[in-house]
C-alpha positions in Angstrom: 51.4 -112.2 -50.1 51.4 -110.3 -53.4 54.5 -109.2 -55.3 54.6 -105.8 -57.1 57.8 -105.5 -59.2 60.2 -102.6 -58.7 62.7 -103.2 -61.5 66.1 -101.5 -60.9 68.2 -99.5 -63.3 71.3 -101.5 -63.9 74.6 -100.0 -64.9 76.4 -102.1 -67.6 79.1 -103.2 -65.1 76.4 -104.7 -62.8 74.7 -106.5 -65.6 78.0 -107.9 -66.9 79.2 -109.0 -63.5 75.9 -110.7 -62.7 76.4 -112.9 -65.7 79.8 -114.0 -64.3 78.3 -115.2 -61.1 81.0 -117.9 -60.4 83.4 -115.1 -59.6 80.9 -113.7 -57.1 80.5 -117.1 -55.5 84.3 -117.2 -55.2 84.5 -113.8 -53.5 81.7 -114.8 -51.1 83.5 -118.0 -50.2 86.8 -116.2 -49.7 85.5 -113.3 -47.6 82.3 -114.8 -46.2 78.9 -113.2 -46.6 78.0 -110.4 -47.1 80.3 -108.4 -49.4 80.0 -104.8 -50.8 81.4 -104.2 -54.2 82.5 -100.6 -55.1 83.2 -99.5 -58.7 85.3 -96.3 -58.9 84.8 -95.8 -62.6 81.1 -95.2 -62.1 81.9 -92.8 -59.3 84.0 -90.8 -61.8 81.1 -90.9 -64.3 78.7 -89.3 -61.8 81.3 -86.6 -60.9 81.7 -85.8 -64.6 77.9 -85.5 -65.0 77.7 -82.8 -62.3 80.8 -81.1 -63.7 79.3 -80.9 -67.2 76.3 -79.1 -65.9 78.4 -76.5 -64.1 80.6 -76.1 -67.2 77.5 -75.6 -69.4 76.6 -72.5 -67.4 80.3 -71.4 -67.1 79.8 -71.3 -63.4 82.6 -71.3 -60.8 82.0 -74.5 -58.8 83.4 -77.1 -56.4 82.0 -80.6 -55.9 82.5 -82.2 -52.5 81.7 -85.9 -52.0 79.6 -86.3 -48.8 81.8 -88.9 -47.1 79.2 -89.9 -44.5 77.2 -91.6 -47.3 79.8 -94.4 -47.6 82.8 -95.2 -45.4 85.0 -96.8 -48.1 88.3 -95.1 -48.1 88.8 -95.8 -51.8 86.2 -93.1 -52.5 88.4 -90.5 -50.7 91.3 -91.5 -53.0 89.1 -91.3 -56.0 87.8 -87.9 -55.1 91.4 -86.7 -54.8 92.5 -88.3 -58.1 89.5 -86.8 -59.9 90.2 -83.3 -58.5 87.2 -82.7 -56.3 86.6 -82.3 -52.6 85.3 -84.2 -49.6 82.7 -83.1 -47.1 83.5 -84.5 -43.7 81.3 -85.3 -40.6 83.9 -86.5 -38.1 87.6 -86.3 -37.2 88.2 -89.8 -38.6 86.8 -88.7 -42.0 89.0 -85.6 -41.9 92.1 -87.6 -41.0 91.6 -89.9 -44.0 91.6 -86.9 -46.3 94.8 -85.5 -44.8 96.5 -88.9 -44.8 95.8 -89.4 -48.6 97.2 -85.9 -49.3 94.0 -84.0 -50.1 94.5 -80.3 -50.2 92.9 -78.8 -47.1 91.1 -76.3 -49.3 89.3 -79.4 -50.8 88.1 -80.5 -47.4 85.1 -79.0 -45.7 84.0 -79.8 -42.1 80.2 -79.7 -41.7 80.1 -82.2 -38.8 76.9 -81.9 -36.7 79.1 -82.0 -33.5 82.5 -80.3 -33.7 84.3 -80.9 -30.4 87.7 -79.5 -29.4 89.7 -82.4 -30.8 88.2 -81.9 -34.3 88.5 -78.1 -34.3 92.1 -78.3 -33.1 92.9 -80.7 -35.9 91.2 -78.5 -38.5 93.1 -75.5 -37.2 96.4 -77.3 -37.3 95.9 -78.3 -40.9 94.0 -75.1 -41.9 90.9 -77.0 -43.0 87.9 -74.7 -43.4 85.0 -75.2 -41.1 81.3 -74.5 -41.5 80.0 -72.9 -38.3 76.5 -73.8 -37.1 76.0 -72.0 -33.7 77.5 -69.6 -31.2 79.1 -72.4 -29.1 81.0 -73.6 -32.1 82.1 -70.0 -32.8 83.3 -69.6 -29.2 85.2 -72.9 -29.2 86.9 -72.1 -32.5 87.8 -68.7 -31.2 89.3 -70.2 -28.1 91.4 -72.7 -30.1 92.6 -70.0 -32.6 93.5 -67.6 -29.8 95.6 -70.3 -28.0 97.6 -70.8 -31.1 97.5 -67.3 -32.5 96.0 -68.6 -35.7 93.3 -67.7 -38.1 91.0 -70.0 -40.1 88.7 -69.7 -43.1 85.1 -70.3 -42.1 81.6 -70.5 -43.6 78.3 -69.9 -41.9 75.5 -72.4 -42.1 72.1 -70.8 -42.8 68.5 -71.9 -42.2 65.1 -70.4 -41.7 64.5 -69.5 -45.4 61.0 -68.4 -46.4 59.2 -70.5 -49.0 55.6 -69.9 -50.0 55.2 -67.6 -47.0 56.5 -70.2 -44.4 59.8 -70.6 -42.8 61.6 -73.9 -43.7 62.6 -75.6 -40.4 66.0 -77.1 -39.7 67.7 -77.8 -36.4 71.0 -76.8 -38.1 72.3 -73.4 -38.9 71.7 -69.7 -38.1 68.4 -68.1 -39.0 69.2 -66.3 -42.3 67.6 -63.1 -40.9 70.1 -62.9 -37.9 73.4 -63.5 -39.8 74.0 -59.9 -40.8 74.3 -58.6 -37.2 76.4 -61.6 -36.3 78.9 -60.7 -39.0 78.9 -56.9 -38.6 79.1 -57.1 -34.7 81.6 -60.0 -34.3 83.5 -60.9 -37.6 85.2 -57.5 -37.9 88.8 -56.6 -37.1 87.7 -55.3 -33.7 85.0 -57.9 -33.2 85.0 -61.0 -31.0 85.8 -63.3 -33.8 88.5 -61.2 -35.5 90.5 -64.4 -36.1 87.8 -65.9 -38.4 88.3 -65.4 -42.1 84.7 -65.3 -43.5 84.5 -66.9 -46.9 80.9 -68.0 -47.6 77.6 -69.5 -46.8 76.3 -73.0 -46.6 72.9 -74.6 -46.3 71.4 -78.1 -46.5 67.7 -78.4 -46.9 65.7 -81.4 -45.8 63.8 -83.1 -48.5 64.3 -82.9 -52.3 62.4 -79.8 -53.4 64.0 -77.8 -56.3 61.8 -74.8 -55.6 62.8 -74.6 -51.9 66.5 -74.7 -52.9 65.9 -71.9 -55.4 64.2 -69.8 -52.7 67.1 -70.4 -50.4 69.7 -69.5 -53.0 68.1 -66.2 -53.9 67.6 -65.2 -50.2 71.3 -66.0 -49.6 72.2 -63.8 -52.6 70.2 -61.0 -51.0 72.1 -61.5 -47.8 75.4 -61.4 -49.7 74.4 -58.1 -51.2 73.4 -56.7 -47.8 76.7 -57.5 -46.1 79.0 -56.4 -49.0 78.9 -52.6 -48.0 80.3 -53.7 -44.6 83.4 -55.2 -46.2 82.2 -58.8 -46.3 82.9 -60.4 -49.7 81.3 -63.8 -50.2 83.3 -66.1 -52.3 81.1 -69.2 -52.3 77.6 -70.6 -51.6 77.4 -74.3 -50.7 73.9 -75.7 -51.2 74.7 -79.1 -49.7 73.2 -82.3 -51.0 69.8 -83.8 -51.3 70.1 -84.1 -55.0 67.7 -86.7 -56.2 68.7 -89.9 -58.0 66.6 -92.5 -59.8 66.7 -96.2 -58.8 63.9 -97.6 -61.0 63.1 -98.2 -64.7 59.3 -97.8 -64.5 57.1 -95.0 -63.2 54.1 -97.3 -63.6 55.6 -99.9 -61.4 56.3 -97.3 -58.7 52.8 -95.8 -58.7 51.2 -99.3 -58.8 53.2 -100.4 -55.8 52.3 -97.2 -53.8 48.7 -97.7 -54.7 48.7 -101.4 -53.7 50.5 -100.5 -50.4 47.6 -98.2 -49.4 45.0 -100.7 -50.5 46.6 -103.7 -48.9 45.2 -102.8 -45.4 41.7 -103.8 -46.6 40.6 -107.2 -45.3 40.1 -108.6 -48.8 43.6 -107.6 -50.1 46.8 -109.6 -49.9 49.7 -108.1 -48.1 52.5 -106.6 -50.2 54.7 -105.9 -47.2 55.2 -108.1 -44.1 52.1 -108.0 -42.0 50.8 -105.1 -44.1 53.4 -102.7 -42.9 52.4 -99.3 -44.2 56.0 -98.0 -44.2 55.2 -95.0 -42.1 51.6 -94.3 -43.1 49.0 -94.6 -40.4 45.7 -96.6 -40.4 43.0 -94.6 -38.6 39.3 -95.6 -38.5 39.8 -97.7 -41.6 41.5 -95.0 -43.6 45.2 -94.7 -44.5 46.6 -91.2 -43.6 50.0 -89.6 -44.1 52.7 -90.5 -46.6 55.1 -93.4 -46.5 58.4 -92.5 -44.9 60.4 -93.6 -47.9 62.9 -92.3 -50.3 61.3 -91.4 -53.7 62.9 -94.2 -55.6 61.5 -93.2 -58.9 62.4 -89.8 -60.3 62.1 -88.3 -63.8 64.6 -85.5 -62.8 67.7 -86.7 -61.1 71.5 -86.1 -60.6 72.7 -83.7 -63.3 69.2 -82.9 -64.4 68.2 -81.9 -60.9 71.2 -79.6 -60.6 70.4 -78.0 -64.0 66.8 -77.4 -62.9 68.1 -75.4 -60.0 70.6 -73.4 -62.0 68.1 -72.5 -64.8 65.4 -71.5 -62.3 64.3 -67.8 -62.0 63.1 -65.5 -59.3 61.6 -62.1 -60.3 62.8 -62.8 -63.9 66.4 -63.4 -62.8 68.2 -66.6 -63.6 69.9 -68.4 -60.7 73.1 -69.1 -62.6 73.3 -65.5 -64.0 73.0 -64.0 -60.5 75.8 -66.2 -59.1 78.0 -65.5 -62.1 77.4 -61.8 -62.0 78.7 -61.7 -58.4 81.6 -64.2 -59.1 80.2 -66.6 -56.5 81.5 -70.2 -56.6 78.6 -72.6 -56.2 79.4 -75.7 -54.2 77.4 -79.0 -53.8 77.9 -81.9 -51.5 76.3 -84.9 -53.2 76.3 -88.3 -51.3 73.6 -90.7 -52.6 73.5 -89.1 -56.1 77.2 -89.2 -56.7 77.2 -92.9 -55.6 74.5 -93.9 -58.1 75.2 -97.3 -59.5 78.6 -97.4 -57.7 78.0 -100.4 -55.5 76.2 -103.6 -54.8 75.7 -105.7 -51.7 75.7 -109.5 -52.0 74.7 -112.1 -49.3 74.3 -115.8 -49.2 71.1 -117.8 -48.4 71.4 -119.6 -45.1 68.0 -121.2 -44.7 64.4 -121.3 -45.9 61.4 -121.7 -43.6 57.6 -121.2 -43.6 56.2 -119.1 -40.7 53.0 -119.9 -39.0 51.0 -117.9 -41.5 52.5 -119.7 -44.5 55.0 -117.1 -45.6 58.3 -118.3 -47.0 61.1 -116.6 -45.0 64.6 -116.7 -46.6 67.4 -116.2 -44.1 70.4 -114.3 -45.4 73.9 -114.2 -43.9 73.6 -110.5 -43.1 71.5 -108.2 -40.9 69.3 -105.3 -41.6 71.9 -102.8 -40.4 74.1 -103.7 -43.3 71.7 -102.5 -45.9 69.5 -99.8 -44.5 69.0 -96.0 -44.5 66.5 -93.5 -43.1 63.9 -94.8 -45.6 61.4 -97.3 -44.2 62.3 -99.8 -46.8 64.7 -100.3 -49.7 62.2 -100.4 -52.6 64.3 -102.0 -55.3 64.2 -105.5 -56.5 67.4 -107.5 -55.9 69.1 -109.8 -58.4 68.9 -113.5 -57.7 72.0 -115.6 -58.3 71.3 -119.3 -57.8 74.1 -121.9 -57.4 72.2 -124.2 -59.8 69.6 -123.5 -62.5 66.5 -125.4 -61.4 63.1 -125.7 -63.0 61.3 -122.4 -63.1 59.1 -121.9 -60.1 57.9 -118.4 -59.3 58.3 -118.1 -55.5 57.3 -115.2 -53.3 59.6 -114.7 -50.3 60.6 -112.3 -47.5 64.3 -111.8 -46.8 65.3 -111.9 -43.1 68.6 -111.4 -41.3 70.7 -112.8 -38.5 69.7 -110.6 -35.6 67.7 -112.2 -32.8 64.9 -109.6 -33.4 61.5 -110.2 -34.9 61.9 -107.0 -37.0 65.2 -108.1 -38.7 63.8 -108.0 -42.2 66.3 -107.1 -44.9 63.4 -106.0 -47.1 59.8 -105.5 -45.8 58.4 -105.9 -49.3 57.4 -109.3 -50.7 59.9 -110.3 -53.4 59.4 -112.9 -56.2 62.2 -115.2 -57.2 62.3 -117.2 -60.5 62.9 -120.5 -58.8 62.7 -122.0 -55.3 65.7 -120.7 -53.4 68.4 -123.1 -52.2 70.8 -122.8 -49.3 74.0 -121.2 -50.7 72.2 -119.2 -53.4 73.2 -115.5 -53.6 71.1 -112.4 -53.5 72.5 -109.2 -54.9 71.1 -105.9 -53.8 71.9 -103.3 -56.4 72.7 -99.6 -56.1 73.5 -99.7 -52.4 76.6 -97.6 -52.2 74.8 -94.4 -51.1 73.7 -94.5 -47.5 72.7 -98.2 -47.6 76.0 -100.1 -46.9 77.4 -98.3 -43.9 75.2 -95.5 -42.6 73.5 -97.7 -39.8 75.9 -100.6 -39.9 76.5 -102.3 -36.6 78.4 -105.3 -35.1 75.7 -106.5 -32.7 75.9 -110.2 -31.8 79.6 -109.9 -32.6 79.0 -110.2 -36.4 81.7 -109.2 -38.7 81.2 -106.1 -40.8 80.5 -106.7 -44.5 83.8 -106.9 -46.5 84.2 -103.9 -48.7 85.8 -104.8 -52.0 87.0 -102.4 -54.8 86.2 -103.9 -58.2 88.5 -103.2 -61.1 89.2 -104.3 -64.7 86.1 -105.6 -66.4 88.1 -108.2 -68.3 89.3 -109.9 -65.2 87.0 -108.4 -62.6 89.8 -108.1 -60.1 88.9 -107.1 -56.6 91.0 -105.6 -53.8 89.8 -105.1 -50.2 89.2 -101.4 -49.4 92.0 -101.6 -46.8 94.5 -103.0 -49.2 93.4 -100.5 -51.9 94.0 -97.7 -49.5 97.4 -99.0 -48.4 98.5 -99.4 -52.1 97.6 -95.7 -52.8 99.4 -94.4 -49.7 102.5 -96.2 -50.8 102.5 -94.8 -54.4 
């Protein structure tokens, strides 16, 4: 086993709270392990960072929080109080928005599956929908016809050309086929005459700025093509996928990736459990492919990422100028990046044991579903909060969870602790609010879900359960 550090960026609230660890122990004892702590002040800071970039370019804009990235209802309230919107992926997410009093115009429905119940609810409350395919169009038309209603809609696009190749997505209409869809069916005499077309939407896989710029300019061209037919486009929603940065050191990141590839050699120590290559493949003694991981270190992130898009050019034309010239409102749907530094997950040490190969396994009172995403591993060092300060003893460990599965590793990477861990010590995983806490969370084995707590005043570090926070805002 060999440890390669991946030092996390820590927001001041996380640094300060970790020094007051007795409080965290009290919360763990009250609610039982694990707990998720959510800080709404940091959520507001991230929103303001994006807004400042739009304001710099005097660009009409709307920011929608991608609710699927975290299920805490407190974030829906915060979005409303800050004056921005919510991107929803299910009827339950939509209902939360309506319950808290969010303006329907500040809700967008981009759900991958839009069944009749969801569409009927959206029509009833006049919540705009992003349409993905013909069957969705037909279902919406059916619901609207039954109630003699109309609804504002956007069309999701895909199939953009970049460097001579089409960008694949299973979502959306091919951008080259949307003009005939609109001119044939979205007119006063067309099949979908009860649709009020407003704009376009896309969400690209991956994190390429250049691909997003290509997609924006191709969508602008489509807007220009359909304008003579009476279609005025009011907005372009470019979705999410805005990079954020988790780590303090580029050198640590590159050293780890290099060591990961080298670790498969017989004379090298493992840096992940049983030399797991995190998605790369060992073939004839050679490592091929790239790890299936989020790029945890990024020099350009959040507001800087957005600014790179807006200041990019195509054929000498600036992106922000072309949008401004047409009066287009640019929309984004950040999830992970608007939740940067917003939350932490804390769990208690249940046991220590050595496996048959001599590794020290540290069992935590949680399972991997409570801190996992689409990335093959969460490549960020946790904070260690011991009950008692013992003599320093650098100890390399693997954190494992409570599922009766061999693969229930909280982190696949070897982690170094400053002292030998004791039962009852705490481990704090930082920056977990975006897609880590809830995206794959399960109740297998009958385990309770992690308790979601909203953390408040820094002087007293008051906390309120997400449920009670929500109830208090509904009653005010």
